[in-house]
N, C-alpha and C positions, 0 to 999 in steps of 0.2 A: 682547615679552621685557624690554627693558630699561625699559620703562614698568611693565610689573609690579613690577621689581625697585625703581623708585624707588617705587612705591606701597607695597611693604612695608616700605621703609626709613622713608615719610613716617608711615606706623602706628605701628611701633616706636618711634621717638622722641616722635609726638607725641603719639599717642592714649594712649600707657602714660605721659607724664612730663607732671604736673600744673602745671609752674612756666609760666606766662602768658608769661614774655618769650621762655622756651626756645621754646614753641609760636611765639611769633610770628616769631623770628630763622628757624625750620626752615621755617616758611611760605613766607617770601622765597627761602632757599635751594632749596628746590623748585622755587618758580614761575622763579627763574634759571637752575636744571639743565635745565629741560622747555623754555625759551625756546631754551636754547643746541643743546638736541637737537633742538626745530624748523627752527630756521636749517640747522643742520649740514644735516640731511636734505635740506633744500630747495638747499643749495649744490653737497650731492655730485651731487645730482639734475641738475644742469647736464652739457651736455657741452662737452667742451674744443673750442676753435679757435685757430687760429693768428694769426687777425686779426680782429678785431670794427670793421665802419665802421658809425656812427651819425649822424643826423642830414643824411642826403645825398639829394639827387636823384637815385635810379638810374634810369638807363634799362634796362629789362630785357630788351630786343630779342627779345620772345616773340609769340606770334600776336594779342595782344590789346593788345600795345605799352603793358604794364602798366609802372608805375613801384613805385619802394618806397624807405623811408626807410632802410633797414639791411641790412646783409650780416654772414656770418660765413663766413671760408675755414680750410678745412685743408687741408694741403698746398698742392697747382695746384689746387682745387677751389671754387668758392664751393658752401657747402652748404645754405644757406638766407637768403633774403631774406624780410623783413618790416618792420615799424614800428620804432622802435627800442627800443621797452620790449618787445616782443615778443622781439627777438633777445638782448637783454641778460639776458630771465627764463630763456631756452632756452638760452644758451650763455656761457661762460665763458673769457676770455680777458685774457694779461698785454699782448697790445696791443690796445686800442682805440684808433680814432684817430677823432675828433669832426670828420666833414667840415663842418661849419657852414653847411649848406646849398650846397654846392658839388657840383658835376655829376658823376656814375659811371659809366663805360659800360664793358661788356665790351670785353677788349683786341680787337683785331683784326689777324689775319692775312693779309696777300694774298699767296699765292704761285703767279707765274704764272710761264710763258716767251713770249718774244715768238719765235715759231717762222720767220713769214716774216722778221723783223730778221735773225736767225741766220743764215736761207739767205742773205739778201741780203747780207752782212757775207762771206760765204764767196767773190763774186765781186769785194769792192772790195778799197782799198789798206788795210794795217792797220796803223795808228800806234802802236801799243801796243809804248812803251820807248822810244819815241824820244825825247831829249833837247834836241831844236832845231829850230826852223822849217826851218833850213837842210836838216835831214835829211827834211823830209816836200818840203821843194821840190825836192831831187835826187829823189826816190822819183818823183813827178808828170813831171819831166822826163824819165825813163827810160819811163812808162809812155804818154806822147805821141807817142815814138819810135814806141810798138805802135800805136796808132789812127790815122785819117785826120782832118783838121780839123773840127770838127763833133762828131765823138763824143764822149760826156761823160765824165767822169772822177770817181771815187767813191770815195771814203776814209771811215776811223771811228778815233776812238780817239787823236785828239790833244789834248794837255792842256799848256798855256801854265804850268800851276805846275810842271811836267818843266822849262820851258825857264829859262835864263841861271841854272842852278846856280852858288851864288857869288858871284852878283852881286847879288840882292837882286829884277832886273828881271824881272816876270812881267808883260808886256803882251799884250792880245789881240793876233792878229794881223788885219794889211788884206790888201787884194786885192791890194796892188804885187805881192809877191813870185813871187804865182801868176800874175799878168799877165805876169811877166818869162819864165816857163818855158811856159806854155801859154796866149800870145796866142787862138790859134784853137778854143782845146777848154774849152768850159764845163768849170768844176771845182767839186767841194759835197762838202766836207770835214766830216763831222760830229764835234764834241766826245765826248771820252770816256763823258759822261752823256748824249748825246742831244739835250741842251738847248740848244746853239748851235750855228750854221754858221759855217763861213769858205769863202766863196767868191770867185772871179775876177768881173774885171767882164764877161766872157762869159757868165758864168751868168745875172748881172743883166742882161742886155738885153731 
């Protein structure tokens, strides 16, 4: 319909006007308007994306282990992957990121529970909330009274970052304080993150 309107105007102003200069001007105007209309129709045909990433090495993590150069994101979903040219032809965005060859992988969420560890923790001493090594050794001393020599004492949750508040000193503990209160019982105490153990000499024999 728009094109028909343009053709009609073109006929009225060009065919019915004998001025060569006027014809040339209107020809240029007609070509410009037509090109602009074509450009706008292409742009309007693009879908909107919140983020576009181009020039990347994207691991799709699909059954074929395929890779891509670009992707488009809308909301919280990746809505398309492909070549940089393909994605830019199909999608428009105010936020285009040029990865410059960097690697892009899908977000990985590892939700899991340590059920065995949870059950075991219910039978161990809990040091969560303690603010000094002395508090912990007092708890160990109390547990020693309940056990026979040689029986193991286990606990979890100590954090040296919670000790020495106000002094700036946060040293890792040694075996000595545990040796004093539990010389005949092996003691194994797991740090709050499970990545370190505090043990006495008996446990290291």
